[in-house]
C-alpha positions as CSV (number, residue, x, y, z in Angstrom):
1,M,-0.2,0.2,-0.4
2,I,0.9,3.3,-0.6
3,H,0.2,5.5,2.3
4,L,-0.3,9.3,2.1
5,N,-1.7,12.1,3.7
6,Q,-2.8,14.0,1.0
7,A,-6.0,13.6,-0.9
8,V,-6.0,11.9,-4.2
9,I,-8.5,13.4,-6.9
10,V,-9.6,11.1,-9.7
11,E,-12.0,11.4,-12.5
12,G,-14.8,9.0,-11.4
13,K,-16.0,6.1,-9.3
14,Y,-13.9,3.2,-11.3
15,D,-10.7,5.2,-10.9
16,K,-11.3,5.2,-7.2
17,I,-12.3,1.6,-6.9
18,R,-8.9,1.1,-8.5
19,L,-6.8,3.2,-6.5
20,S,-8.5,2.4,-3.4
21,T,-6.8,-1.5,-3.7
22,F,-3.4,-0.1,-2.9
23,V,-3.4,3.4,-1.9
24,D,-4.4,4.2,1.2
25,A,-5.4,8.2,1.0
26,P,-9.0,9.7,0.8
27,I,-10.1,9.4,-2.6
28,I,-12.1,12.2,-4.2
29,T,-14.3,11.9,-7.8
30,T,-14.3,14.6,-10.1
31,D,-17.3,13.2,-11.5
32,G,-15.4,13.7,-15.1
33,F,-16.3,16.9,-16.5
34,G,-19.0,17.6,-13.6
35,I,-15.9,19.8,-11.6
36,F,-16.2,22.4,-14.5
37,K,-20.2,23.2,-13.0
38,N,-19.9,22.0,-9.6
39,K,-18.5,24.8,-7.5
40,E,-18.9,22.8,-4.1
41,R,-17.0,19.7,-5.2
42,M,-14.2,22.6,-6.5
43,K,-14.4,24.2,-3.1
44,L,-14.2,21.1,-1.2
45,I,-11.0,20.6,-3.2
46,R,-9.6,23.9,-2.3
47,K,-10.3,22.8,1.1
48,L,-8.5,19.7,1.1
49,A,-5.5,21.1,-1.0
50,S,-4.9,24.1,2.1
51,E,-5.5,21.8,5.0
52,R,-3.6,18.4,3.3
53,G,-2.2,19.0,-0.3
54,I,-3.9,16.9,-2.9
55,V,-3.0,14.4,-5.5
56,I,-4.4,14.6,-8.9
57,V,-4.5,11.3,-11.2
58,T,-6.4,11.6,-14.2
59,D,-6.4,9.9,-17.9
60,S,-3.7,10.4,-20.3
61,D,-6.1,11.2,-22.8
62,S,-7.4,15.2,-23.5
63,A,-10.0,14.8,-21.2
64,G,-8.0,14.0,-18.5
65,F,-5.7,16.7,-19.1
66,M,-8.4,18.8,-19.4
67,I,-10.3,18.3,-15.9
68,R,-6.1,18.2,-14.6
69,N,-5.6,21.8,-15.4
70,R,-9.2,23.2,-14.2
71,I,-8.0,22.0,-11.0
72,C,-4.3,23.1,-11.2
73,G,-5.3,26.5,-12.5
74,S,-7.9,26.8,-9.0
75,V,-5.2,25.5,-6.8
76,P,-1.8,26.7,-5.2
77,K,0.7,24.9,-7.4
78,E,2.7,24.3,-4.1
79,Q,-0.1,22.5,-2.8
80,V,-0.9,20.0,-5.5
81,K,1.1,16.5,-7.2
82,N,0.7,15.7,-10.0
83,V,0.8,12.0,-11.1
84,Y,1.1,10.8,-14.6
85,I,-0.4,7.4,-15.8
86,P,1.8,6.4,-19.3
87,D,-0.2,6.1,-22.5
88,V,-1.5,2.4,-22.8
89,I,-3.2,1.8,-25.9
90,G,-6.3,-0.5,-24.9
91,K,-9.9,-0.9,-23.5
92,E,-10.7,-1.4,-19.9
93,R,-12.7,-4.9,-19.5
94,R,-16.0,-3.5,-17.9
95,K,-16.4,-1.3,-21.3
96,L,-17.6,-2.5,-25.0
97,H,-15.2,-0.4,-26.7
98,P,-11.7,1.6,-26.3
99,S,-12.4,5.1,-25.3
100,K,-11.9,8.2,-28.0
101,E,-8.4,7.9,-27.8
102,G,-7.7,4.5,-27.5
103,K,-6.2,4.6,-23.9
104,L,-6.4,2.9,-21.1
105,G,-7.6,5.4,-18.2
106,V,-6.4,5.2,-14.4
107,E,-9.2,2.1,-14.1
108,G,-7.1,0.0,-16.4
109,M,-4.0,0.6,-14.9
110,T,-1.7,-2.1,-13.5
111,T,-0.6,-1.5,-9.8
112,E,2.6,-1.4,-11.1
113,L,1.8,0.9,-13.6
114,L,-0.1,3.5,-11.2
115,T,3.1,2.6,-8.4
116,K,5.8,3.7,-11.1
117,A,3.8,6.9,-11.9
118,F,3.4,7.6,-8.3
119,E,7.0,6.8,-7.5
120,R,7.9,9.2,-10.8
121,A,6.2,12.1,-9.0
122,G,8.3,11.8,-5.8
123,I,5.4,10.5,-4.0
124,F,6.9,8.1,-1.8
125,S,5.3,5.1,0.8
126,E,5.1,6.8,4.1
127,K,3.0,6.6,7.1
128,S,0.1,8.4,7.1
129,E,-0.8,9.8,10.4
130,K,-3.6,7.3,11.5
131,K,-5.9,9.2,13.8
132,S,-6.2,7.9,17.6
133,D,-10.0,8.9,17.4
134,E,-12.0,9.9,14.6
135,I,-14.9,12.0,14.8
136,T,-18.7,10.4,15.2
137,K,-22.0,11.2,15.1
138,S,-22.1,11.5,19.0
139,D,-19.7,13.9,18.5
140,L,-21.9,15.9,16.2
141,Y,-25.1,15.5,18.6
142,E,-23.1,17.1,21.5
143,F,-22.6,20.3,19.6
144,G,-26.1,20.1,18.1
145,L,-25.3,19.2,14.8
146,T,-27.7,16.7,14.9
147,G,-30.9,15.8,16.2
148,T,-32.5,19.0,18.1
149,D,-34.6,21.8,15.7
150,N,-31.8,23.9,15.3
151,S,-29.1,21.3,14.0
152,A,-29.5,22.6,10.2
153,E,-28.8,25.8,11.3
154,R,-25.8,25.0,13.6
155,R,-23.9,22.7,11.0
156,Q,-24.9,26.0,8.4
157,Q,-22.6,27.9,11.2
158,L,-19.9,25.3,11.1
159,Q,-19.8,25.0,7.9
160,K,-19.5,28.4,6.7
161,S,-17.2,28.9,9.7
162,L,-15.1,26.3,8.4
163,D,-15.2,27.4,4.8
164,L,-17.3,23.9,3.9
165,P,-19.5,24.0,0.9
166,E,-23.3,24.7,2.2
167,R,-25.3,21.2,0.6
168,M,-23.8,18.5,2.7
169,T,-25.4,15.7,4.4
170,T,-24.5,15.3,7.7
171,N,-23.3,12.1,6.5
172,T,-20.8,14.1,4.3
173,L,-19.8,16.6,6.6
174,L,-18.8,13.8,9.1
175,S,-16.8,12.1,6.6
176,V,-15.2,16.0,5.3
177,L,-14.5,16.6,9.2
178,N,-12.4,13.6,9.7
179,L,-10.1,14.4,6.6
180,L,-9.7,17.9,7.8
181,F,-9.3,17.1,11.5
182,T,-8.5,14.6,14.2
183,R,-10.9,14.9,17.1
184,D,-9.2,17.1,19.5
185,E,-8.9,19.6,16.6
186,F,-12.1,19.0,15.9
187,V,-13.6,19.7,19.5
188,K,-11.3,22.7,20.0
189,R,-12.6,24.4,16.7
190,A,-16.4,23.8,17.4
191,T,-16.3,25.3,21.0
192,E,-14.5,28.2,19.6
193,I,-17.0,28.3,17.0
194,F,-20.0,27.9,18.5
195,S,-18.9,29.6,22.3
196,N,-18.9,32.9,19.9
197,G,-22.7,32.3,18.9
198,N,-25.1,29.7,20.2
């Protein structure tokens, strides 16, 4: 396994499934060209880039480069590492036909090729900082972020204070908080936020 503290950005769910077999890191999808319209997803990527850094792994076709360039143009370059997969002619097993350019995407790469691509980008295996204690729904409840009449308003207040997208479900919020904070860091930040307001 390649252990990373950065978040990894890929195009689609099959790329995410492929990388999750050997990369130990949070993996976020752009939903292909959806990243051009989804302001909240881009805002989340910017947030992850500033908090922990991001690694971009897109296909080697023109669409993959357009998506990569869109993200690179929206995030400071020192917060980004680019992993480039090689041009390999072929077709993914699940597809009836090869892609327009006839190249394999991230999902079609062997583990060996992907590992070499990460190594070429200067990303070496490192121990990820495992959080001793994850943020749970009980923690959200303790701060009135679930289970009360004004939970939705309090979640909005938290998300605004942390510069997170507004339209997150409770489960998505919990997942993102665990990407950004240890439990102790979250408790400290939430205490500061809500002691200034409610």
